[in-house]
PyMOL Python script that loads the backbone (N, CA, C, O; Angstrom):
from pymol import cmd

cmd.read_pdbstr("""\
ATOM      1  N   MET A   1      90.693 -35.715  64.563  1.00  0.00           N
ATOM      2  CA  MET A   1      90.304 -35.832  65.956  1.00  0.00           C
ATOM      3  C   MET A   1      89.112 -36.770  66.104  1.00  0.00           C
ATOM      4  O   MET A   1      89.038 -37.562  67.043  1.00  0.00           O
ATOM      5  N   ASN A   2      88.197 -36.666  65.172  1.00  0.00           N
ATOM      6  CA  ASN A   2      86.998 -37.491  65.221  1.00  0.00           C
ATOM      7  C   ASN A   2      87.331 -38.965  65.048  1.00  0.00           C
ATOM      8  O   ASN A   2      86.657 -39.824  65.617  1.00  0.00           O
ATOM      9  N   LYS A   3      88.350 -39.261  64.279  1.00  0.00           N
ATOM     10  CA  LYS A   3      88.751 -40.646  64.069  1.00  0.00           C
ATOM     11  C   LYS A   3      89.326 -41.261  65.348  1.00  0.00           C
ATOM     12  O   LYS A   3      89.181 -42.461  65.581  1.00  0.00           O
ATOM     13  N   LEU A   4      89.972 -40.445  66.169  1.00  0.00           N
ATOM     14  CA  LEU A   4      90.550 -40.946  67.411  1.00  0.00           C
ATOM     15  C   LEU A   4      89.476 -41.297  68.431  1.00  0.00           C
ATOM     16  O   LEU A   4      89.664 -42.209  69.236  1.00  0.00           O
ATOM     17  N   LEU A   5      88.364 -40.594  68.410  1.00  0.00           N
ATOM     18  CA  LEU A   5      87.295 -40.823  69.376  1.00  0.00           C
ATOM     19  C   LEU A   5      86.358 -41.952  68.974  1.00  0.00           C
ATOM     20  O   LEU A   5      85.560 -42.405  69.794  1.00  0.00           O
ATOM     21  N   LYS A   6      86.437 -42.412  67.742  1.00  0.00           N
ATOM     22  CA  LYS A   6      85.549 -43.464  67.257  1.00  0.00           C
ATOM     23  C   LYS A   6      85.897 -44.789  67.944  1.00  0.00           C
ATOM     24  O   LYS A   6      87.062 -45.181  68.012  1.00  0.00           O
ATOM     25  N   GLU A   7      84.874 -45.462  68.445  1.00  0.00           N
ATOM     26  CA  GLU A   7      85.077 -46.741  69.138  1.00  0.00           C
ATOM     27  C   GLU A   7      85.095 -47.889  68.136  1.00  0.00           C
ATOM     28  O   GLU A   7      84.383 -47.872  67.132  1.00  0.00           O
ATOM     29  N   ASN A   8      85.910 -48.867  68.426  1.00  0.00           N
ATOM     30  CA  ASN A   8      85.872 -50.109  67.663  1.00  0.00           C
ATOM     31  C   ASN A   8      84.973 -51.071  68.409  1.00  0.00           C
ATOM     32  O   ASN A   8      85.318 -51.534  69.497  1.00  0.00           O
ATOM     33  N   LYS A   9      83.828 -51.374  67.834  1.00  0.00           N
ATOM     34  CA  LYS A   9      82.879 -52.256  68.518  1.00  0.00           C
ATOM     35  C   LYS A   9      83.106 -53.686  68.076  1.00  0.00           C
ATOM     36  O   LYS A   9      83.322 -53.974  66.899  1.00  0.00           O
ATOM     37  N   MET A  10      83.049 -54.572  69.054  1.00  0.00           N
ATOM     38  CA  MET A  10      83.248 -55.991  68.806  1.00  0.00           C
ATOM     39  C   MET A  10      81.883 -56.677  68.884  1.00  0.00           C
ATOM     40  O   MET A  10      81.058 -56.332  69.729  1.00  0.00           O
ATOM     41  N   SER A  11      81.656 -57.625  68.022  1.00  0.00           N
ATOM     42  CA  SER A  11      80.366 -58.319  68.048  1.00  0.00           C
ATOM     43  C   SER A  11      80.292 -59.238  69.266  1.00  0.00           C
ATOM     44  O   SER A  11      81.307 -59.630  69.840  1.00  0.00           O
ATOM     45  N   PHE A  12      79.067 -59.562  69.635  1.00  0.00           N
ATOM     46  CA  PHE A  12      78.841 -60.411  70.799  1.00  0.00           C
ATOM     47  C   PHE A  12      79.432 -61.802  70.590  1.00  0.00           C
ATOM     48  O   PHE A  12      79.976 -62.391  71.524  1.00  0.00           O
ATOM     49  N   LYS A  13      79.330 -62.327  69.377  1.00  0.00           N
ATOM     50  CA  LYS A  13      79.892 -63.646  69.083  1.00  0.00           C
ATOM     51  C   LYS A  13      81.406 -63.657  69.255  1.00  0.00           C
ATOM     52  O   LYS A  13      81.974 -64.643  69.726  1.00  0.00           O
ATOM     53  N   THR A  14      82.053 -62.572  68.876  1.00  0.00           N
ATOM     54  CA  THR A  14      83.505 -62.490  69.039  1.00  0.00           C
ATOM     55  C   THR A  14      83.876 -62.463  70.511  1.00  0.00           C
ATOM     56  O   THR A  14      84.843 -63.104  70.921  1.00  0.00           O
ATOM     57  N   LYS A  15      83.113 -61.727  71.307  1.00  0.00           N
ATOM     58  CA  LYS A  15      83.371 -61.668  72.749  1.00  0.00           C
ATOM     59  C   LYS A  15      83.220 -63.054  73.387  1.00  0.00           C
ATOM     60  O   LYS A  15      84.044 -63.454  74.210  1.00  0.00           O
ATOM     61  N   ILE A  16      82.183 -63.771  73.012  1.00  0.00           N
ATOM     62  CA  ILE A  16      81.952 -65.119  73.547  1.00  0.00           C
ATOM     63  C   ILE A  16      83.074 -66.053  73.126  1.00  0.00           C
ATOM     64  O   ILE A  16      83.538 -66.860  73.931  1.00  0.00           O
ATOM     65  N   ALA A  17      83.513 -65.959  71.888  1.00  0.00           N
ATOM     66  CA  ALA A  17      84.587 -66.822  71.402  1.00  0.00           C
ATOM     67  C   ALA A  17      85.885 -66.555  72.165  1.00  0.00           C
ATOM     68  O   ALA A  17      86.597 -67.493  72.525  1.00  0.00           O
ATOM     69  N   ILE A  18      86.189 -65.298  72.409  1.00  0.00           N
ATOM     70  CA  ILE A  18      87.398 -64.956  73.167  1.00  0.00           C
ATOM     71  C   ILE A  18      87.287 -65.464  74.601  1.00  0.00           C
ATOM     72  O   ILE A  18      88.255 -65.987  75.154  1.00  0.00           O
ATOM     73  N   PHE A  19      86.114 -65.310  75.201  1.00  0.00           N
ATOM     74  CA  PHE A  19      85.912 -65.786  76.575  1.00  0.00           C
ATOM     75  C   PHE A  19      86.076 -67.304  76.661  1.00  0.00           C
ATOM     76  O   PHE A  19      86.735 -67.803  77.574  1.00  0.00           O
ATOM     77  N   LEU A  20      85.488 -68.038  75.727  1.00  0.00           N
ATOM     78  CA  LEU A  20      85.604 -69.502  75.747  1.00  0.00           C
ATOM     79  C   LEU A  20      87.044 -69.949  75.516  1.00  0.00           C
ATOM     80  O   LEU A  20      87.515 -70.893  76.150  1.00  0.00           O
ATOM     81  N   LEU A  21      87.728 -69.281  74.622  1.00  0.00           N
ATOM     82  CA  LEU A  21      89.128 -69.616  74.371  1.00  0.00           C
ATOM     83  C   LEU A  21      89.987 -69.335  75.606  1.00  0.00           C
ATOM     84  O   LEU A  21      90.859 -70.134  75.948  1.00  0.00           O
ATOM     85  N   ALA A  22      89.748 -68.218  76.266  1.00  0.00           N
ATOM     86  CA  ALA A  22      90.500 -67.892  77.485  1.00  0.00           C
ATOM     87  C   ALA A  22      90.210 -68.904  78.589  1.00  0.00           C
ATOM     88  O   ALA A  22      91.116 -69.293  79.325  1.00  0.00           O
ATOM     89  N   THR A  23      88.965 -69.330  78.709  1.00  0.00           N
ATOM     90  CA  THR A  23      88.603 -70.337  79.716  1.00  0.00           C
ATOM     91  C   THR A  23      89.296 -71.664  79.428  1.00  0.00           C
ATOM     92  O   THR A  23      89.818 -72.310  80.337  1.00  0.00           O
ATOM     93  N   LEU A  24      89.299 -72.062  78.178  1.00  0.00           N
ATOM     94  CA  LEU A  24      89.945 -73.315  77.786  1.00  0.00           C
ATOM     95  C   LEU A  24      91.447 -73.267  78.073  1.00  0.00           C
ATOM     96  O   LEU A  24      92.010 -74.225  78.603  1.00  0.00           O
ATOM     97  N   VAL A  25      92.085 -72.172  77.728  1.00  0.00           N
ATOM     98  CA  VAL A  25      93.525 -72.035  77.975  1.00  0.00           C
ATOM     99  C   VAL A  25      93.820 -72.045  79.468  1.00  0.00           C
ATOM    100  O   VAL A  25      94.798 -72.652  79.904  1.00  0.00           O
ATOM    101  N   THR A  26      92.980 -71.377  80.252  1.00  0.00           N
ATOM    102  CA  THR A  26      93.178 -71.333  81.696  1.00  0.00           C
ATOM    103  C   THR A  26      93.046 -72.720  82.316  1.00  0.00           C
ATOM    104  O   THR A  26      93.892 -73.123  83.114  1.00  0.00           O
ATOM    105  N   LEU A  27      92.000 -73.449  81.962  1.00  0.00           N
ATOM    106  CA  LEU A  27      91.796 -74.779  82.542  1.00  0.00           C
ATOM    107  C   LEU A  27      92.894 -75.748  82.108  1.00  0.00           C
ATOM    108  O   LEU A  27      93.353 -76.562  82.909  1.00  0.00           O
ATOM    109  N   THR A  28      93.310 -75.666  80.867  1.00  0.00           N
ATOM    110  CA  THR A  28      94.384 -76.527  80.382  1.00  0.00           C
ATOM    111  C   THR A  28      95.687 -76.219  81.105  1.00  0.00           C
ATOM    112  O   THR A  28      96.413 -77.131  81.500  1.00  0.00           O
ATOM    113  N   GLY A  29      95.981 -74.951  81.275  1.00  0.00           N
ATOM    114  CA  GLY A  29      97.191 -74.560  81.992  1.00  0.00           C
ATOM    115  C   GLY A  29      97.170 -75.011  83.440  1.00  0.00           C
ATOM    116  O   GLY A  29      98.194 -75.442  83.970  1.00  0.00           O
ATOM    117  N   PHE A  30      96.008 -74.916  84.091  1.00  0.00           N
ATOM    118  CA  PHE A  30      95.916 -75.354  85.485  1.00  0.00           C
ATOM    119  C   PHE A  30      96.126 -76.855  85.597  1.00  0.00           C
ATOM    120  O   PHE A  30      96.782 -77.319  86.530  1.00  0.00           O
ATOM    121  N   ASN A  31      95.583 -77.616  84.665  1.00  0.00           N
ATOM    122  CA  ASN A  31      95.769 -79.067  84.706  1.00  0.00           C
ATOM    123  C   ASN A  31      97.219 -79.449  84.464  1.00  0.00           C
ATOM    124  O   ASN A  31      97.683 -80.456  84.998  1.00  0.00           O
ATOM    125  N   LEU A  32      97.939 -78.676  83.681  1.00  0.00           N
ATOM    126  CA  LEU A  32      99.357 -78.956  83.471  1.00  0.00           C
ATOM    127  C   LEU A  32     100.182 -78.614  84.714  1.00  0.00           C
ATOM    128  O   LEU A  32     101.194 -79.257  84.992  1.00  0.00           O
ATOM    129  N   ILE A  33      99.741 -77.598  85.457  1.00  0.00           N
ATOM    130  CA  ILE A  33     100.467 -77.202  86.667  1.00  0.00           C
ATOM    131  C   ILE A  33     100.284 -78.250  87.762  1.00  0.00           C
ATOM    132  O   ILE A  33     101.238 -78.564  88.475  1.00  0.00           O
ATOM    133  N   ALA A  34      99.078 -78.795  87.908  1.00  0.00           N
ATOM    134  CA  ALA A  34      98.797 -79.781  88.949  1.00  0.00           C
ATOM    135  C   ALA A  34      99.405 -81.113  88.532  1.00  0.00           C
ATOM    136  O   ALA A  34      98.733 -81.959  87.942  1.00  0.00           O
ATOM    137  N   SER A  35     100.678 -81.287  88.843  1.00  0.00           N
ATOM    138  CA  SER A  35     101.380 -82.498  88.433  1.00  0.00           C
ATOM    139  C   SER A  35     101.032 -83.664  89.346  1.00  0.00           C
ATOM    140  O   SER A  35     100.349 -83.496  90.356  1.00  0.00           O
ATOM    141  N   SER A  36     101.504 -84.832  88.982  1.00  0.00           N
ATOM    142  CA  SER A  36     101.203 -86.023  89.773  1.00  0.00           C
ATOM    143  C   SER A  36     101.868 -85.962  91.144  1.00  0.00           C
ATOM    144  O   SER A  36     101.331 -86.506  92.109  1.00  0.00           O
ATOM    145  N   SER A  37     103.029 -85.310  91.249  1.00  0.00           N
ATOM    146  CA  SER A  37     103.676 -85.195  92.559  1.00  0.00           C
ATOM    147  C   SER A  37     102.847 -84.339  93.505  1.00  0.00           C
ATOM    148  O   SER A  37     102.790 -84.616  94.703  1.00  0.00           O
ATOM    149  N   ALA A  38     102.204 -83.303  92.980  1.00  0.00           N
ATOM    150  CA  ALA A  38     101.343 -82.471  93.817  1.00  0.00           C
ATOM    151  C   ALA A  38     100.148 -83.277  94.303  1.00  0.00           C
ATOM    152  O   ALA A  38      99.725 -83.130  95.450  1.00  0.00           O
ATOM    153  N   LEU A  39      99.605 -84.123  93.445  1.00  0.00           N
ATOM    154  CA  LEU A  39      98.481 -84.959  93.861  1.00  0.00           C
ATOM    155  C   LEU A  39      98.915 -85.987  94.895  1.00  0.00           C
ATOM    156  O   LEU A  39      98.146 -86.313  95.799  1.00  0.00           O
ATOM    157  N   ASP A  40     100.142 -86.506  94.778  1.00  0.00           N
ATOM    158  CA  ASP A  40     100.656 -87.434  95.781  1.00  0.00           C
ATOM    159  C   ASP A  40     100.791 -86.752  97.137  1.00  0.00           C
ATOM    160  O   ASP A  40     100.496 -87.354  98.169  1.00  0.00           O
ATOM    161  N   ILE A  41     101.232 -85.503  97.138  1.00  0.00           N
ATOM    162  CA  ILE A  41     101.354 -84.752  98.391  1.00  0.00           C
ATOM    163  C   ILE A  41      99.981 -84.576  99.031  1.00  0.00           C
ATOM    164  O   ILE A  41      99.849 -84.686 100.250  1.00  0.00           O
ATOM    165  N   LEU A  42      98.962 -84.306  98.222  1.00  0.00           N
ATOM    166  CA  LEU A  42      97.617 -84.168  98.763  1.00  0.00           C
ATOM    167  C   LEU A  42      97.124 -85.477  99.367  1.00  0.00           C
ATOM    168  O   LEU A  42      96.480 -85.471 100.416  1.00  0.00           O
ATOM    169  N   LYS A  43      97.419 -86.595  98.715  1.00  0.00           N
ATOM    170  CA  LYS A  43      96.998 -87.897  99.242  1.00  0.00           C
ATOM    171  C   LYS A  43      97.684 -88.208 100.560  1.00  0.00           C
ATOM    172  O   LYS A  43      97.048 -88.717 101.482  1.00  0.00           O
ATOM    173  N   VAL A  44      98.986 -87.905 100.664  1.00  0.00           N
ATOM    174  CA  VAL A  44      99.726 -88.144 101.906  1.00  0.00           C
ATOM    175  C   VAL A  44      99.164 -87.287 103.027  1.00  0.00           C
ATOM    176  O   VAL A  44      99.014 -87.758 104.154  1.00  0.00           O
ATOM    177  N   GLY A  45      98.851 -86.028 102.726  1.00  0.00           N
ATOM    178  CA  GLY A  45      98.267 -85.143 103.728  1.00  0.00           C
ATOM    179  C   GLY A  45      96.916 -85.625 104.203  1.00  0.00           C
ATOM    180  O   GLY A  45      96.609 -85.547 105.393  1.00  0.00           O
ATOM    181  N   LYS A  46      96.116 -86.118 103.296  1.00  0.00           N
ATOM    182  CA  LYS A  46      94.792 -86.633 103.662  1.00  0.00           C
ATOM    183  C   LYS A  46      94.935 -87.866 104.553  1.00  0.00           C
ATOM    184  O   LYS A  46      94.218 -88.015 105.542  1.00  0.00           O
ATOM    185  N   ARG A  47      95.863 -88.741 104.193  1.00  0.00           N
ATOM    186  CA  ARG A  47      96.102 -89.946 104.991  1.00  0.00           C
ATOM    187  C   ARG A  47      96.588 -89.576 106.394  1.00  0.00           C
ATOM    188  O   ARG A  47      96.162 -90.180 107.379  1.00  0.00           O
ATOM    189  N   ALA A  48      97.475 -88.591 106.485  1.00  0.00           N
ATOM    190  CA  ALA A  48      97.974 -88.143 107.787  1.00  0.00           C
ATOM    191  C   ALA A  48      96.836 -87.553 108.620  1.00  0.00           C
ATOM    192  O   ALA A  48      96.787 -87.751 109.834  1.00  0.00           O
ATOM    193  N   GLY A  49      95.938 -86.843 107.979  1.00  0.00           N
ATOM    194  CA  GLY A  49      94.787 -86.295 108.696  1.00  0.00           C
ATOM    195  C   GLY A  49      93.915 -87.407 109.255  1.00  0.00           C
ATOM    196  O   GLY A  49      93.435 -87.306 110.384  1.00  0.00           O
ATOM    197  N   TYR A  50      93.704 -88.463 108.485  1.00  0.00           N
ATOM    198  CA  TYR A  50      92.920 -89.597 108.982  1.00  0.00           C
ATOM    199  C   TYR A  50      93.622 -90.266 110.165  1.00  0.00           C
ATOM    200  O   TYR A  50      92.967 -90.678 111.122  1.00  0.00           O
ATOM    201  N   ASP A  51      94.960 -90.375 110.101  1.00  0.00           N
ATOM    202  CA  ASP A  51      95.708 -90.977 111.208  1.00  0.00           C
ATOM    203  C   ASP A  51      95.577 -90.141 112.474  1.00  0.00           C
ATOM    204  O   ASP A  51      95.430 -90.690 113.566  1.00  0.00           O
ATOM    205  N   ILE A  52      95.629 -88.828 112.339  1.00  0.00           N
ATOM    206  CA  ILE A  52      95.491 -87.945 113.500  1.00  0.00           C
ATOM    207  C   ILE A  52      94.107 -88.105 114.117  1.00  0.00           C
ATOM    208  O   ILE A  52      93.984 -88.199 115.338  1.00  0.00           O
ATOM    209  N   ILE A  53      93.075 -88.135 113.297  1.00  0.00           N
ATOM    210  CA  ILE A  53      91.708 -88.297 113.798  1.00  0.00           C
ATOM    211  C   ILE A  53      91.564 -89.647 114.495  1.00  0.00           C
ATOM    212  O   ILE A  53      90.951 -89.734 115.559  1.00  0.00           O
ATOM    213  N   ALA A  54      92.125 -90.700 113.901  1.00  0.00           N
ATOM    214  CA  ALA A  54      92.030 -92.030 114.509  1.00  0.00           C
ATOM    215  C   ALA A  54      92.757 -92.066 115.853  1.00  0.00           C
ATOM    216  O   ALA A  54      92.271 -92.685 116.799  1.00  0.00           O
ATOM    217  N   ASN A  55      93.915 -91.409 115.949  1.00  0.00           N
ATOM    218  CA  ASN A  55      94.652 -91.381 117.213  1.00  0.00           C
ATOM    219  C   ASN A  55      93.895 -90.614 118.284  1.00  0.00           C
ATOM    220  O   ASN A  55      93.884 -91.027 119.443  1.00  0.00           O
ATOM    221  N   VAL A  56      93.273 -89.526 117.925  1.00  0.00           N
ATOM    222  CA  VAL A  56      92.500 -88.744 118.896  1.00  0.00           C
ATOM    223  C   VAL A  56      91.308 -89.549 119.376  1.00  0.00           C
ATOM    224  O   VAL A  56      91.002 -89.543 120.568  1.00  0.00           O
ATOM    225  N   LEU A  57      90.631 -90.239 118.476  1.00  0.00           N
ATOM    226  CA  LEU A  57      89.474 -91.040 118.883  1.00  0.00           C
ATOM    227  C   LEU A  57      89.892 -92.239 119.717  1.00  0.00           C
ATOM    228  O   LEU A  57      89.151 -92.657 120.607  1.00  0.00           O
ATOM    229  N   ALA A  58      91.060 -92.798 119.448  1.00  0.00           N
ATOM    230  CA  ALA A  58      91.526 -93.941 120.221  1.00  0.00           C
ATOM    231  C   ALA A  58      91.897 -93.529 121.640  1.00  0.00           C
ATOM    232  O   ALA A  58      91.729 -94.310 122.576  1.00  0.00           O
ATOM    233  N   ASP A  59      92.403 -92.302 121.807  1.00  0.00           N
ATOM    234  CA  ASP A  59      92.791 -91.821 123.135  1.00  0.00           C
ATOM    235  C   ASP A  59      91.615 -91.269 123.929  1.00  0.00           C
ATOM    236  O   ASP A  59      91.751 -91.038 125.131  1.00  0.00           O
ATOM    237  N   ALA A  60      90.485 -91.053 123.307  1.00  0.00           N
ATOM    238  CA  ALA A  60      89.322 -90.473 123.988  1.00  0.00           C
ATOM    239  C   ALA A  60      88.739 -91.486 124.946  1.00  0.00           C
ATOM    240  O   ALA A  60      88.796 -92.694 124.717  1.00  0.00           O
ATOM    241  N   ASN A  61      88.182 -90.974 126.017  1.00  0.00           N
ATOM    242  CA  ASN A  61      87.545 -91.853 126.997  1.00  0.00           C
ATOM    243  C   ASN A  61      86.202 -92.324 126.444  1.00  0.00           C
ATOM    244  O   ASN A  61      85.421 -91.522 125.933  1.00  0.00           O
ATOM    245  N   PRO A  62      85.936 -93.635 126.548  1.00  0.00           N
ATOM    246  CA  PRO A  62      84.647 -94.116 126.060  1.00  0.00           C
ATOM    247  C   PRO A  62      83.530 -93.581 126.962  1.00  0.00           C
ATOM    248  O   PRO A  62      83.761 -93.302 128.138  1.00  0.00           O
ATOM    249  N   PRO A  63      82.336 -93.441 126.417  1.00  0.00           N
ATOM    250  CA  PRO A  63      81.215 -92.949 127.247  1.00  0.00           C
ATOM    251  C   PRO A  63      80.895 -93.938 128.359  1.00  0.00           C
ATOM    252  O   PRO A  63      81.055 -95.148 128.200  1.00  0.00           O
ATOM    253  N   ALA A  64      80.447 -93.412 129.468  1.00  0.00           N
ATOM    254  CA  ALA A  64      80.111 -94.249 130.635  1.00  0.00           C
ATOM    255  C   ALA A  64      78.893 -95.123 130.309  1.00  0.00           C
ATOM    256  O   ALA A  64      77.984 -94.701 129.595  1.00  0.00           O
ATOM    257  N   ASP A  65      78.897 -96.338 130.843  1.00  0.00           N
ATOM    258  CA  ASP A  65      77.784 -97.260 130.647  1.00  0.00           C
ATOM    259  C   ASP A  65      76.623 -96.831 131.530  1.00  0.00           C
ATOM    260  O   ASP A  65      76.779 -96.737 132.747  1.00  0.00           O
ATOM    261  N   ARG A  66      75.483 -96.574 130.949  1.00  0.00           N
ATOM    262  CA  ARG A  66      74.344 -96.040 131.701  1.00  0.00           C
ATOM    263  C   ARG A  66      73.326 -97.120 132.060  1.00  0.00           C
ATOM    264  O   ARG A  66      72.146 -96.811 132.224  1.00  0.00           O
ATOM    265  N   THR A  67      73.743 -98.349 132.182  1.00  0.00           N
ATOM    266  CA  THR A  67      72.771 -99.399 132.517  1.00  0.00           C
ATOM    267  C   THR A  67      72.665 -99.590 133.993  1.00  0.00           C
ATOM    268  O   THR A  67      71.895-100.434 134.452  1.00  0.00           O
TER     269      THR A  67
END
""", "prot")
cmd.dss("prot")
cmd.show_as("cartoon", "prot")
cmd.util.cbc("prot")
cmd.orient("prot")
């Protein structure tokens, strides 16, 4: 019974190594998921947003001349 209750303690260096390895795997996996087609979609969306802003500003009434 006493053997079942005994904790297995991990050293701090081992915990840090596991954390760094998990971070590296996560970032690498995310970069593989973000393909070039996804980045192209983001660029098209950004360009469309700029076009919408330009159209709204072009249709806006210019400020009155205060001279």
